[in-house]
C-alpha positions as CSV (number, residue, x, y, z in Angstrom):
1,X,25.2,43.5,-12.7
2,X,28.4,41.7,-13.2
3,X,29.4,40.9,-16.6
4,X,30.2,37.2,-15.5
5,X,27.4,36.9,-13.2
6,X,25.1,38.1,-16.3
7,X,26.8,35.5,-18.8
8,X,26.1,33.2,-16.5
9,X,22.2,34.1,-16.4
10,X,22.4,34.3,-19.8
11,X,23.6,30.9,-20.3
12,X,21.1,29.1,-17.9
13,X,18.1,31.1,-19.4
14,X,18.9,29.6,-22.8
15,X,19.6,26.3,-21.5
16,X,16.7,24.3,-23.5
17,X,18.0,25.8,-26.6
18,X,21.8,23.9,-26.5
19,X,23.2,24.0,-23.2
20,X,24.6,20.3,-23.0
21,X,24.2,18.2,-19.8
22,X,26.9,17.5,-16.9
23,X,28.7,14.5,-18.4
24,X,31.7,14.9,-15.7
25,X,34.3,15.9,-18.4
26,X,33.8,19.6,-18.3
27,X,36.1,22.1,-18.7
28,X,37.1,24.8,-15.9
29,X,34.3,27.5,-16.1
30,X,32.5,25.5,-18.7
31,X,28.5,25.7,-17.9
32,X,26.2,22.7,-18.2
33,X,22.9,21.4,-17.1
34,X,22.6,19.2,-13.6
35,X,22.5,15.6,-14.6
36,X,20.8,13.1,-12.4
37,X,22.0,10.2,-13.7
38,X,25.5,11.4,-12.3
39,X,23.9,10.1,-9.1
40,X,23.3,7.0,-10.0
41,X,26.4,6.4,-11.7
42,X,28.5,7.5,-8.8
43,X,26.4,5.8,-6.0
44,X,24.0,3.0,-7.6
45,X,24.8,-0.2,-5.7
46,X,24.0,-3.2,-8.1
47,X,25.0,-6.2,-5.7
48,X,22.6,-4.7,-2.9
49,X,20.0,-3.7,-5.2
50,X,19.8,-7.5,-6.5
51,X,19.9,-8.3,-2.8
52,X,17.4,-5.6,-2.2
53,X,14.6,-6.8,-5.1
54,X,15.4,-10.7,-3.6
55,X,14.2,-9.9,-0.5
56,X,11.4,-7.6,-1.3
57,X,9.1,-9.9,-1.4
58,X,9.9,-12.2,1.4
59,X,10.0,-10.0,4.5
60,X,7.6,-10.6,7.2
61,X,5.4,-7.7,6.7
62,X,4.7,-8.6,3.1
63,X,1.9,-10.9,3.3
64,X,-0.1,-8.3,5.6
65,X,0.7,-5.4,2.7
66,X,-0.4,-7.4,0.1
67,X,-3.7,-8.4,1.7
68,X,-4.6,-5.2,2.7
69,X,-3.1,-3.1,-0.3
70,X,-2.3,-5.2,-3.0
71,X,0.5,-3.7,-5.5
72,X,-0.4,-2.9,-9.0
73,X,2.3,-2.0,-11.2
74,X,1.9,1.4,-13.1
75,X,4.1,3.8,-14.9
76,X,5.1,6.7,-13.0
77,X,2.1,8.6,-14.3
78,X,-0.6,6.9,-14.7
79,X,-4.8,7.0,-14.9
80,X,-6.7,5.0,-12.8
81,X,-10.6,4.3,-12.0
82,X,-11.5,6.8,-8.7
83,X,-14.7,4.8,-7.8
84,X,-17.0,1.6,-8.7
85,X,-19.9,3.8,-10.2
86,X,-23.4,2.2,-9.0
87,X,-24.5,2.3,-13.0
88,X,-22.8,-0.9,-13.4
89,X,-25.7,-2.3,-11.0
90,X,-28.5,-0.8,-13.0
91,X,-31.6,-2.6,-14.2
92,X,-34.2,-1.6,-16.3
93,X,-38.3,-1.9,-16.1
94,X,-39.1,-5.4,-17.8
95,X,-40.0,-3.9,-21.4
96,X,-37.1,-1.2,-21.2
97,X,-35.0,-3.3,-23.5
98,X,-37.2,-4.3,-26.0
99,X,-37.0,-3.0,-29.4
100,X,-40.1,-1.7,-31.3
101,X,-40.1,-2.6,-35.0
102,X,-39.0,0.1,-36.7
103,X,-37.3,1.7,-33.8
104,X,-34.4,1.7,-31.9
105,X,-32.8,0.1,-28.7
106,X,-32.9,2.0,-25.5
107,X,-29.9,4.0,-25.2
108,X,-28.2,3.9,-21.9
109,X,-24.9,5.4,-20.8
110,X,-22.3,4.7,-18.5
111,X,-20.0,7.2,-16.7
112,X,-16.6,6.7,-15.7
113,X,-14.0,8.7,-13.0
114,X,-10.7,8.8,-14.3
115,X,-8.0,10.0,-12.0
116,X,-4.6,11.2,-13.3
117,X,-2.1,10.6,-10.4
118,X,1.7,9.7,-10.1
119,X,3.8,7.2,-7.7
120,X,5.7,9.0,-5.4
121,X,9.2,8.5,-4.6
122,X,9.8,7.0,-1.2
123,X,12.8,6.2,0.6
124,X,15.0,6.2,3.7
125,X,18.8,6.6,4.3
126,X,21.2,5.2,7.0
127,X,24.2,7.0,8.0
128,X,27.0,4.3,8.9
129,X,30.2,4.7,11.2
130,X,33.0,2.5,9.8
131,X,34.5,2.0,13.2
132,X,30.9,0.5,14.3
133,X,30.8,-2.1,11.7
134,X,33.9,-3.0,11.6
135,X,33.1,-6.6,12.9
136,X,30.2,-6.9,10.9
137,X,31.4,-8.5,7.3
138,X,27.5,-8.3,6.0
139,X,27.2,-4.9,7.2
140,X,25.3,-3.7,4.2
141,X,23.1,-6.7,3.6
142,X,22.0,-6.3,7.3
143,X,21.0,-2.4,7.2
144,X,19.3,-3.0,3.7
145,X,17.2,-5.2,5.2
146,X,16.5,-3.3,8.3
147,X,15.6,-0.2,6.0
148,X,13.8,-2.3,3.9
149,X,11.2,-3.7,6.7
150,X,10.8,-0.1,7.9
151,X,9.9,1.1,4.3
152,X,7.2,-1.9,4.4
153,X,5.9,-0.8,7.9
154,X,5.7,2.5,6.7
155,X,3.4,1.1,3.8
156,X,1.5,-1.0,5.7
157,X,0.7,1.8,8.3
158,X,-0.6,4.1,5.5
159,X,-2.8,1.7,4.1
160,X,-4.4,0.9,7.4
161,X,-5.1,4.5,8.0
162,X,-6.6,5.2,4.8
163,X,-9.1,2.2,5.2
164,X,-9.8,3.1,8.5
165,X,-10.5,6.4,7.7
166,X,-13.0,5.4,4.7
167,X,-14.8,2.7,6.6
168,X,-18.2,2.9,8.1
169,X,-17.3,2.1,11.6
170,X,-19.6,0.0,14.2
171,X,-18.8,-0.1,17.7
172,X,-18.4,-3.5,19.3
173,X,-18.1,-5.3,22.6
174,X,-16.8,-8.6,22.6
175,X,-16.4,-9.6,25.8
176,X,-17.2,-12.9,28.2
177,X,-20.9,-11.9,28.5
178,X,-23.3,-14.1,27.4
179,X,-25.2,-14.0,23.8
180,X,-22.1,-12.8,22.2
181,X,-21.3,-13.7,18.5
182,X,-18.4,-11.8,17.0
183,X,-18.8,-14.2,13.6
184,X,-22.3,-12.9,13.5
185,X,-21.5,-9.3,14.0
186,X,-18.9,-9.5,11.3
187,X,-21.4,-11.1,8.9
188,X,-24.0,-8.7,9.4
189,X,-21.4,-6.2,8.2
190,X,-21.0,-7.7,5.3
191,X,-24.3,-7.8,4.4
192,X,-24.7,-4.2,4.8
193,X,-21.5,-3.9,2.5
194,X,-23.1,-5.5,-0.1
195,X,-26.0,-3.8,-0.1
196,X,-24.2,-0.4,0.2
197,X,-21.6,-1.5,-3.1
198,X,-23.4,-4.0,-4.7
199,X,-20.2,-6.2,-4.4
200,X,-19.6,-8.3,-1.2
201,X,-16.2,-7.5,0.6
202,X,-13.8,-10.5,-0.2
203,X,-11.1,-10.0,2.6
204,X,-11.6,-9.3,6.5
205,X,-8.5,-8.3,8.2
206,X,-8.4,-8.8,12.3
207,X,-6.0,-6.7,14.4
208,X,-4.3,-8.8,17.0
209,X,-6.4,-7.9,20.0
210,X,-9.4,-8.1,17.6
211,X,-8.9,-11.7,17.2
212,X,-8.1,-12.2,20.8
213,X,-11.3,-10.7,21.7
214,X,-13.0,-12.6,19.1
215,X,-12.0,-15.9,20.6
216,X,-12.2,-15.1,24.3
217,X,-15.9,-14.0,23.7
218,X,-16.6,-17.3,21.7
219,X,-15.1,-19.6,24.5
220,X,-17.1,-17.9,27.1
221,X,-20.4,-18.6,25.6
222,X,-22.1,-21.8,27.1
223,X,-23.0,-23.4,23.9
224,X,-21.6,-26.1,21.4
225,X,-21.3,-23.9,18.6
226,X,-19.6,-20.7,20.7
227,X,-16.8,-23.5,21.6
228,X,-16.7,-24.4,17.9
229,X,-16.3,-20.7,16.9
230,X,-13.8,-20.2,19.3
231,X,-11.3,-22.9,18.1
232,X,-11.7,-21.6,14.2
233,X,-8.9,-20.7,11.8
234,X,-8.6,-17.5,9.8
235,X,-9.2,-19.7,7.1
236,X,-12.3,-21.5,8.9
237,X,-13.5,-18.2,9.4
238,X,-13.6,-17.3,5.6
239,X,-15.6,-19.9,4.8
240,X,-18.0,-19.2,7.2
241,X,-18.3,-15.6,6.1
242,X,-18.1,-16.5,2.6
243,X,-15.1,-14.5,1.8
244,X,-12.0,-15.3,0.0
245,X,-9.3,-14.1,2.8
246,X,-9.5,-13.6,6.6
247,X,-6.2,-12.2,8.0
248,X,-5.1,-11.7,11.5
249,X,-2.4,-9.0,11.3
250,X,0.4,-9.5,14.1
251,X,2.7,-6.5,13.1
252,X,3.6,-3.8,15.3
253,X,5.7,-0.6,15.4
254,X,7.8,1.4,17.9
255,X,5.7,4.4,19.1
256,X,7.6,5.4,22.2
257,X,10.9,4.8,24.0
258,X,9.4,1.4,25.6
259,X,6.2,0.7,23.7
260,X,5.3,-1.5,20.7
261,X,1.7,-0.4,19.0
262,X,-0.3,-3.1,16.8
263,X,-0.6,-1.5,13.5
264,X,-4.3,-2.9,13.3
265,X,-5.1,-3.3,17.2
266,X,-8.8,-3.7,17.9
267,X,-9.8,-3.3,14.4
268,X,-11.8,-5.3,12.0
269,X,-11.8,-4.2,8.6
270,X,-13.8,-5.6,5.7
271,X,-13.2,-4.5,2.1
272,X,-12.8,-5.4,-1.6
273,X,-9.2,-6.0,-2.9
274,X,-8.1,-8.0,-5.6
275,X,-4.5,-9.0,-6.5
276,X,-2.6,-8.8,-9.7
277,X,-5.3,-7.0,-11.3
278,X,-5.1,-3.3,-13.1
279,X,-6.1,0.4,-12.2
280,X,-9.7,-0.1,-13.3
281,X,-11.0,-3.1,-11.1
282,X,-13.4,-2.6,-8.4
283,X,-11.4,-3.0,-5.4
284,X,-11.4,0.1,-2.3
285,X,-7.8,0.0,-2.2
286,X,-5.0,0.1,-4.1
287,X,-1.1,0.0,-3.9
288,X,0.3,1.6,-7.1
289,X,3.9,1.1,-7.4
290,X,6.5,1.8,-10.6
291,X,9.8,0.0,-11.4
292,X,12.8,2.0,-10.0
293,X,15.3,3.0,-12.9
294,X,17.0,-0.5,-12.5
295,X,14.1,-2.3,-13.0
296,X,12.9,-3.7,-9.9
297,X,10.8,-2.5,-7.0
298,X,13.8,-1.0,-5.0
299,X,17.2,0.5,-5.7
300,X,19.7,0.8,-3.5
301,X,22.5,3.7,-3.1
302,X,26.1,3.4,-1.3
303,X,27.4,6.7,-0.8
304,X,31.1,7.2,1.0
305,X,30.5,10.8,2.5
306,X,33.7,11.6,4.3
307,X,36.6,9.0,5.3
308,X,35.2,7.0,8.1
309,X,31.0,7.5,7.4
310,X,28.9,6.1,4.5
311,X,25.4,6.7,3.5
312,X,22.8,3.8,2.5
313,X,20.1,4.7,0.8
314,X,16.7,2.2,-0.2
315,X,14.3,4.0,-2.4
316,X,10.8,2.7,-4.1
317,X,8.3,4.5,-5.6
318,X,4.5,3.9,-4.1
319,X,1.2,5.3,-4.4
320,X,-1.8,4.1,-1.9
321,X,-5.3,5.4,-3.0
322,X,-8.8,4.6,-1.9
323,X,-10.3,4.0,-5.4
324,X,-13.8,3.6,-4.0
325,X,-15.2,4.0,-0.4
326,X,-18.3,1.9,-0.8
327,X,-18.8,-1.2,1.2
328,X,-15.7,-0.6,3.6
329,X,-16.5,-1.6,6.7
330,X,-15.2,-1.3,10.4
331,X,-15.8,-2.9,13.5
332,X,-13.9,-1.2,16.6
333,X,-13.9,-3.7,19.4
334,X,-13.8,-3.3,23.0
C-alpha cells in the first residue's frame, strides 16, 4: 500500500480520537472530519426561511392537511403510542371491584405498545437559470412558495393514502334513484366504527366527487328531508352526524400532462384525529414534525452552482403514521 494512502486511512480510523472537524481553515494536506454545518453556514438563507415559515401555515393546502393529519411537534427521535388499547374500555363484573375485609383490591393491568421512531428529512430543490428570472425581482419568494405548496401536497397525498389503506371499506352507490340517503349511510358507518373502537370518529372527510354525489342524490329524492339535506353545509352535516368537523377536500394534483386528479376524490373517510395533542392521544393518524435547525418548521437554502445557475432548496422533517386502525371507515362512492 502506498505510504501516503496508509497514513490517510490510519487518520480516518482514529478520527474519533481527536481528528478535528472541518472549520474552513485547513492547511494544505491537513485531514479533518466532514462538517455538515459548513453546508448550513454557506447556503442557509435566513430571509427566505423567514418568508417560508410565515407562509407555511397560510397555504391553501394547510387546512386540509391539518384536518386529515394534525401535526404533533416532536424531537427528531421520539416514542409514540402505536394503538388505542381495548383494555382502556374494560369493565368488571358487579362485585369485582369490591374489597373483602382483610383482603386487597382486585389487581388489574394495562399494557401499552410503544414505538420508537424518527422524523424523516424531506425537501425539494429547484434549479434556476438567471436568464429566466432576469425580469422577476421576487423570484426567490415565488419559487419558495411553489416548493412549499408541492411539499404540502405530497404530505396530504401520503396522509390520504395511509388512511385509505387502513380503513374498512364499504361500497356505496349515491345516484338519483329513489330511496338514497347518503348522510344516513355515513351515520351507520360511524356507529359501526364506534362499536369497533369504543370511541366515535370525530372527523369525516369528503372528496369533491363524493360530496357532489351526496348532494345530487339528496336533491333527487321526492321528499322534504331530501331537499333540505341537499342544501346542508359541511358544518350542518357535522351537526347531523354528531362529529366535530366535516371537510370537503377540493385539492388536486397533476397526474399526467393534461390531467388533474382529486386527492380524496370519491372517498368519504371517517376517523379520529385530535389537533394539538401529544404522541399518545387516541388519534388514528398523526403527522409528527420536528423543527429544523433554524427553529421553524421549514428551512431554505440558496446555493450558487455556476455563474448562471442557482439551486433553491426547501426542507422539513415529517413522519406520518397510522397510530391505530380501530374505527377508521371508508365509503367508496360510485
